[in-house]
N, C-alpha and C positions, 0 to 999 in steps of 0.2 A: 634659390630658396624653394622648398617644397610647398606645393599648393595645399592649403588647409582643407582637410576633408569636410565636406558639407554634412552637418548634423541632420539626421532624418527624424521625422516626428514620431511621437508616441500617440497612437490612436486609441482612445478609450471606448469601452463598451461595444466592441465589435462582435456581432453574432457570426459564428462559423456556420456556413451553409452546406458544405459538402466536402467531398474528397476529390483530389486531382492526381496528376502524374507523380510517380515516385513515392506514393504513399502520403503525400502532404495533404493537409486540409486547405480549404479555400474559403475566402470571404470576399465580399464586395463592399468597397467604401466609395460611395458616389460612383464615379465611372472607373475606378481603379480596382483591378482584381489583385488580391493579395494571397500569396501562398505561404502557409505556416506549418512547419513540422510539429508533430506531437500534440496537435490540437484535435478535438473531437467535434464532429458536426452536432450542433446544439449548444456548444459552449458559448458563453458570452465572456469575452476576455479583453484585456488591454494588450495591444499589440505594438511592440517596438519595431518599426521598419528598419531593416538592415541593408536593403538594396532597393533602388527605385528606378524604373524605366518609364517610358511614356505611357505604356498600356498596362503594365503590371508592376507589382512590387513583391518583395519577400520580407518576411518578418518573423519575430519570435514572440511567444507568449511570455509576458512578464507578470501577469496576475489574472486569475480566473474569477470573474464576478458571479457567474452562474454556471453550475456544472451541467453538462449534457446528460440526459437520461440514459444515453448509450455508453457513458464512460464507466469503466471499471478500474479497480486497482491492479496495476501491472504486477505480475508474479515475480519478475526478475529485478534484482537490486541494481542491475546495470542498464535498465531501460532508459532510453534517451541519451545514453553516452556511447555505447558500443556501436550504434548505427544499425543493428539488426532488429527484427521484430517490431517494426515501427508502428504497428497497429495493436500492440499488446494492451493498450488502454481502452480499446473498443470491444464491446460485447461481440462474441464470435458470430452470433446470428446477424449482426449488423455488418461485420466484415464480409461475409459471403453474399449478403445482399448487394454490397457495393461492387464485389467482384462480378456478380451476375450482370449488373448494370454496365460495368466496364466492357464486357463482351458485347452487349447489345449496342452500346455507343460506338464502339470501334467498327462493328459490322455495318451499322447504318450510316455513320458519319463519314468514315474513311472508305469503306467498300461500296456503300450505297447499293447493296445487293438486296434482292427480294428474299425474305426469310420465312421459314415456317415458325411455328410456335417454339420458342427456345425452352428446352427442358430445364427444370430447376437444378441449380448447381449441386454437385455431389460434394458435400462438406466432409471434412476429415473427422473421423471418430476421435482421433487423438489431436488435441491442440498443443500438447507439449510432448516432449520425448519421442518425437516422430521421425527425426532424422537418423539415417544409418551411417552418415559420414560427417566428420567435422575436422577442420584443419586449424591448428593453433601456431602462433609465431612467437619465438623468443626475441626479446629486445632489451637493450640496456637503457632505453629511454622510455619508460612507461608514461602513459598519458595521465596527467594530473587533472582531476575533476575540479570544478569551481570551488567546491567545498574544501578540497585539499589545499588549493591555492589560498583561499581565504583564511585557513587555519594558521597561517604563518609558520607552520612546522617545516623544518629543514629536513628533507628526505636524503639520508645518507646513501640509500640504494634505490635505484630506479629500475631494477630488474623486473621484467614482466613476461608472462606467458599467457597469451590470449589472442584477441582479435585486433586487426588493424583499425584505427580510427579512420572513418571515411574522409578522403582527401588529404590524409597525412601519411605519406609512405613510410616515414621513419618513426611513427608513434604507434604504440600498441597498448591497449587497455589490459591491465592485469586482471584476468577474469577469475573471480572467486567461485562463481557457480554459473552454470548454464543449463537451462531447462529444455534445450533442443534435443538432447541425446540422453540415452539411458544414464543413470547416475554413475555407473562404472566409469564413464568418461571423465567426470569431475574427479573421481578418486585417483585415476591414473594420472591425469594432468597435474594435480596438486602434489602427488607423490614425486613425480619427476622434477617438478619445480623445486621442491624442498631438498631433494637429494643434490640437485645441481648447485643450489646456494650453499648447502652445508659443505660440499666438497670443492667449492671454489671453481666451478665451471663458469667460464665467461659467457654471458648472454650476448647474442649477436648484435653488433653495431651496424645498423642498416645504412648509415652514411659512410662509415669507414670500410664496410664490408669485411669485418673481422670478428672473431669470437669462436667459442667452442660449439654452442648449441644454437640451432637454427629453427627447428620446428618439429611438430609431431602431427601425424594423421591418425585418427581413430575411426575404424569402421566396425559396425556391428551388423549382425544379420538376423533374419527372421528365424533361422535355425539355432540361434543362441551362440553363434561363434563370434569371436572378437579378433580383429586385426589391428596391430599397432605398428606404425612406421615411424622411427625416430630419425630425424634429419640432423646430422652433424655438419659443422662447417669446417672442421679440421680433422685430418686423418691421424688422430692420436689413438693408437691401439689400446693403451692403458685406460684412457678415459672412456673409450667406447666400451671396452670390456666391463669396466666397473659399473657403468650406467646400465648396460644391457643385463648384467647379472642381477643388479638390484631390481630391475623391472620384472625379470623372470621369476625371481624368488618371491616378490611381493604380490604378483598377480598371476598365479598359475592358471587362471581361467582364460588367459590370452592364448588363443589357438594358433595364431600366426604372428610371430614377433620378428620384425625385420628392422634393418637400418640402411641408410644411404648417406654417403658423404657428398655434400654439394658445396663445391668451392667456386661456383660460377657467380656472376653478378645478377642472376635472376633466380627466382624460386622454383622454376620448372624442374621436375625430377624425372619426367617421362623419358628423357634421353640418357639417364644414368643407370648404372647397374645397382640393383637393390639386393642386399644380402639377407638371407634368412638366418636369424640367430637361433630360433627354436620353433618347433611346430611346422605347419604347412606353409606353402607359398601362396595360399589362397583361402578364402572362406566360401561357404555355399549359401546361396539364397534359394528360396523355394516358392513357386507359385503353382497351386494345384499339385499335379504329379510331376511337374517339371522342376529340374534343378539347374541352377546357373552358377558357374564358377566365376568368382570375382577375385581378380588378382590386384596387386598394389597399384597398377596403372589402369585398371578397368573402369569404364563408366558404368554406373548402375543408378537408376532413379533413386534419389536420396530419401524418399518417403516410400518404403516398401509396401505398406498396406494400401496407400492410395495409388501406387503404381499398378497394383493388381486390379483395382477398380478402373483405372484409366485404360489398361490393356483389354479388360473385359468389354469396355465400351467400344474399343476399336474392333474387336472380334465380332461383337454384336452388329455393328454398323456394316462390316464387310459381309456378314451373313453368308459365309462360305458353305458350299454343299459337298465339297470334296473333289470337284472337277475343275476348279479355277486355277489359273496361272496368275501368281501374285508377284508384283514388284514391291519391295520394301525399301523405300528411299531414305537415306540418312539412317541406316539400320543400327549404327553404333555397335554394340556387342551382340546384336542379333536377337535381342530379347523379344521384340514384337514378332520378328520373323519366325522364331522358334515357337512362340506362343500360339501362332495361328497355323503353323505348318501341318498339324495333324488333321486340319479341316480343309486343306488345300491340296491340289495336285502337285504343284511345284511352287517354290518361293525363291526369288532372287533378291539378295540383299546387297545394297551398294552403300559404301561408307568411305570417307576421306582417310581415316586413320588406319594404317595397316595393322597395328597392334590390336585394335578393336575387332578387325575382321578375323584375326587369328582366334580371339576369344569367342567370336560368333561360331566359328567352325568347331571349336572345342565343346561349346555348349550343345551343338547339334549332336556331336558324338556321345556326349555325356547322357543324352536323353534318347539315344538310338533313333534319331531323326535323320532320314536319308534322302529327303526330298527338298533340301535347301542347298543353295549355291551362293557363295559370297565373293564379292569383288571389291578391291580397294582402289580408290582414285577420286579425283575431284568430280563432283556430281555433274557439273556442266560439261566436263570433258568425256566422262564415261557414258552418261545417258544421252545418246544421240539417236537420230533416226536410223543410222546404220546399226547401232546396238540393238534396237528393237527388231530390225529386219533379221539380224543374225540370231537373236535369242528367242524371238517370238513375241507377239503382241499380248500384253497383259490383259486379263479380264478385270482385275482389280489392282489399283495402285494405292499403297499406304505410304504416306509421306509424313515425316516428323523432323522438319528442318530446324536449324538453330534459330536464335532470336531474329536474325536478319531476314528470315523467310527464304523463299526459293528464288534462284536466279531466273531472269526472264527467259533465258535459253532453255532452262529445265521445264518451265511451264509450257513453252512452245512445243517441246518434244512430247510432253504429256498430252497436249491437245491433239498432236498428230497421231499418237499411239491410240487415242480414243478408247480408253478402257471403259467398261460399263459403269464402274464405280470408282470414286476417289475418296479415300478416308484421310482427312488432313488433320494431323495432331499438331498443336502449336503451343509454345510457351509464351507467345507474344501475339495476342489477338489483333494488334495494330497491323503487323506485317501479314498476318493471316488474312485480314480484311482486304488489304491491297491485292494479295494474290487471288482471293476469291473473286474480285472484280474482273480479273483477267480470265478466269475459268468460266464465268457465268454465261458467256456467249454460247457455250456448248453444253453446259451442265446446270442443273437445277439443284439448289441446296434443299435437301429434304429432312435433315436432322442436325441439330446443334446441341452439344452437351458440354457445358463447362464442368471442370473438376478442380477442386482446391487441393493443391499439393503442398502448399506452404502457408499454414495458418500464421496469423499475426504479421504477414507481409502483404503487399499489394499485388503480388504475382498470382497469376491464374493460368491454368491450362485450359485449352478448348479443343473439342473434337467436332469436326464437321463432316457430314456425308454429302458428296456430290454425286448425282445420278444423271446419266446422259439424257439430254432432252429428246 
């Protein structure tokens, strides 16, 4: 006999005090810390606990008694369901205030490092339509909202094209509108969905791993170009041709129209051949007088305008005179390396992904940059003391690691190489703080600049300048 699940209490009149990890709000009830999604600091609400441990609990808002002065009406009809833009109900000025504090808290509590005055966060001029890339998934099991379930309507079709519901690998929210990308994205997505339904294309069954349509990727660029990649799950030439012809005739503004057939059990397409249906095999991004070729498998910062501001901070912190030898660690497609190359004597970029390194080389050629050199390989294996002896000691190291931060071996090689400056770019101030503590024995932190790349989320980028003691 199954154990009866213990009912958790409803706590009335709880004042929301602040924000916590993963974009959740936080309240304190006696000695219990409660984490609540989609609440706003300053709200007074009734909270239904959904999970309870000894020192903390999780809950959800069932009624708001007093609205926070920082609460605004979310723009998106899918707010609170799709799982994205968790802070869309918060005034943007308050969002960036919390992000600034997040950086400060991580550096002081985790890193326990000595800090200069931290510069005010660089907010995004665009709070909507700022992304240059979105991925959407087809599913024959759309997620039904509480309102749809309560309506008692029997849905004959559950076909959806949209975003995965957090924690539900086989459930996809059918997105009617999204305000993250230029509206052309909505028009393309809805047209493809309608054509697929009208012509009886089967939407992918994520459990059975079968169906015709699997996904789409839409990329836009600062130069006005559009890339669309259609992901089919079956290699049916007639269906592929009909769909691609429909898209091509409906959206002549697409400059790079491609497709890929993915019959694997995972969604990764980086190891699959991508076919060009019409137009070019890439789009062009531009920063100042530099052009960057972005292919279907290329990484490029998804907020183009804020990426320029971020890289400008990096270049400013590096303060190159033209005589410096620079290492650009975790270089990706070489965007930062190429962005600073004209002010450096030589730049070496190191990156794990071989395809990204090839993109980096192409971008140097595209911009007539001849003082860059790119190497592919695992950072902790490539960046060794022997590598530094062979290639030369860097005057400046720029590092932009993934969320996990830098491997301890990499930090030790940096310390041994003893560059005059380290410019550390991070998308995770918590791991950046951990790494800063290891660097602080030999380096002093002289500048800190947070940058908001993703409005309406809790994510924040941070740039730090370390100078040799």
